[in-house]
N, C-alpha and C positions, 0 to 999 in steps of 0.2 A: 572460190577464186584463190588462185595460186599464183604468186609472183615466183618465178625459179630464177634465182641469182646464186648459180652453182659458184661455190669457191672452195676447192680442195685445200686444206691445211692440214700440215702436220701439228701435231701436238708438241714436239720437239722444237719445230721451227716458229711455233706463233706463242711463245712464252707470254706475251702481253695478254694473251685471251684465255690463260690459266690462272688469272688474279694475283699473278706475282707468289703462287705456291708451285712445288713440285706437283705435277701431274701424277695422280695414283699408279700404282705400277700396271693394275689392269689397265689403263688407258695409254701406257707408253709405244704400243705398237699398232695403233688405230690411224687409219685415213681419216681426216676429218672432214665434212663437208656443212655447209650451210644452207639450210631450207627455210623459205619464208612462206609461211602458212596464213592464210585469212579464213577463219570459220566464218560460215553463213548464217550462223545463228548461235545461241549459247549452249547448244547440244555436245559441242565439243568439236576438235579437230579432226576427229577419225581414227583415233590409235588409243590403245590402251598399254598401261606401263606396270611393271612389277620390279621389284629389287629390294636391295638390303644395303646396310652400311658397308659391308664387305665389296660385293659385287657390283654396287651403283645401281642405277635406274637403267633398263632397257626396254624395249619395244615388245610387247607382249602379244599384240593383235594389231592388226590394221583392218578397220572396216570396210565394207564393200563400198560405203559412199562416204564422201568428207574430203576434207582439204588434204588429208594425207594420201589416201589412194590417188587422188587427182594428181599429186606430185610426182608419183612413180618413182619417189626417191626413198621413201621411208619403208623399211623392211624390218619384219620380225627379227629380234636379236641385236638390232643397233642399239649403240649405247646413247641415251641422252647425257650429255657433257655439261651443256648450259642451254638457259632459255633467256631471250629478250623480249619483252614485251613492251610495247609502246603504250603512252599513256595517252596520247593525243585521243581526244574526245571521250575518255574513260570517265565512268561515273565515278564521284568522289569517294563513295562508300567502296567500291571493288579496288580503287586504289589504296585506299587504308587498310583493307585486308590483305591484299598483296605485300604491301610494305611492313606489315606487322607479322606476316609468316614468313617473311625473308630475313627479319632481323637477326636470327642466330647464322646465318650463313655468310660468307664472302660476297658480296656484291660489287657490281661495276655501276655507278650512277652516271648516268649522260644528264647534265643541266642546262637551261639556257639561261643566261644572263641579259640583263638589258643593257644594251650598247650604251657606252659611254660617249656623250658628244664629242665630236672631233674639234680640235683648235687647230688654228694656224690655216694657211692659203693652201688652195687645192690647185 
């Protein structure tokens, strides 16, 4: 299942999504889009990546089956700039693994806080 919420974003115009760092020179002239993917199983999202620290991570192959192909938006050569993973219904061990691997990199964490009871009249 793929949810298409197209959002064209310029790296220059959307500095909040660059985690308060300057975008690498190789990303400066890219048109950025957000693609929501939902894998059907644990076999993956339907694409392979390649990369190195100088060139970044890019899509090297889009499989014939999978969420990436169904999206019709992911193409070989696209740069992977960031990734957001929902922790909703995630197995604890998977969450722990993701957080431990992410620790050396800048991350943006979205937290839910318990709502404080409101005081006063409504």
